[in-house]
C-alpha positions as CSV (number, residue, x, y, z in Angstrom):
1,X,-2.4,-21.7,-19.8
2,X,0.8,-21.6,-16.6
3,X,1.6,-17.7,-17.2
4,X,-2.5,-17.4,-17.0
5,X,-2.2,-18.9,-13.5
6,X,1.0,-17.0,-12.5
7,X,-0.7,-13.4,-13.5
8,X,-3.6,-14.9,-11.3
9,X,-1.8,-15.4,-8.5
10,X,0.1,-12.3,-8.7
11,X,-3.2,-10.1,-8.9
12,X,-4.8,-11.8,-5.8
13,X,-1.3,-11.1,-3.8
14,X,-1.5,-7.7,-4.9
15,X,-5.1,-7.5,-4.1
16,X,-4.8,-8.7,-0.4
17,X,-2.2,-6.1,0.2
18,X,-4.8,-3.7,-0.6
19,X,-7.3,-5.2,0.6
20,X,-7.2,-3.1,3.9
21,X,-9.3,-0.2,4.8
22,X,-5.9,1.2,6.3
23,X,-3.7,0.7,3.0
24,X,-6.7,2.1,0.7
25,X,-6.3,5.3,2.3
26,X,-2.7,5.4,2.5
27,X,-2.9,4.5,-1.7
28,X,-5.6,7.2,-2.2
29,X,-3.6,9.9,0.0
30,X,-0.3,9.3,-2.2
31,X,-2.4,9.3,-5.3
32,X,-2.6,12.8,-4.7
33,X,1.2,13.6,-4.6
34,X,4.2,12.4,-2.6
35,X,3.7,12.6,0.9
36,X,5.8,11.7,4.0
37,X,5.1,9.3,6.8
38,X,4.1,12.3,9.1
39,X,1.5,13.7,6.7
40,X,0.0,10.4,5.9
41,X,-0.1,10.4,9.9
42,X,-2.3,13.7,9.7
43,X,-4.3,12.9,6.7
44,X,-5.7,9.2,7.7
45,X,-5.4,9.3,11.9
46,X,-3.4,6.3,12.3
47,X,-0.4,6.2,14.6
48,X,2.8,6.5,13.1
49,X,4.2,3.3,13.8
50,X,0.8,1.5,11.5
51,X,1.2,4.1,9.1
52,X,5.5,2.7,8.8
53,X,3.8,-0.9,8.7
54,X,1.2,-0.4,6.1
55,X,4.1,1.0,4.2
56,X,6.1,-1.7,4.3
57,X,3.8,-4.0,3.2
58,X,2.6,-1.8,0.1
59,X,6.4,-1.7,-0.3
60,X,7.0,-5.4,-0.1
61,X,5.1,-5.5,-3.4
62,X,6.2,-2.8,-5.2
63,X,3.0,-0.6,-5.1
64,X,4.7,2.1,-3.2
65,X,8.1,3.6,-3.3
66,X,10.4,5.6,-1.0
67,X,13.2,8.1,-1.1
């Protein structure tokens, strides 16, 4: 049972990270292929610092990777 609690906690943390609409948009765009920050800014209509902050949150949970 403790393992199930750990999995539930991890899943809840991941869902909380992707619960922001801007992060969903970023994930949606990245699902279509690799993009740099400037492309994500253009596609989402968000400001560059905002995109960078959301990407950092997604990277912190290893939901996206950078190169």
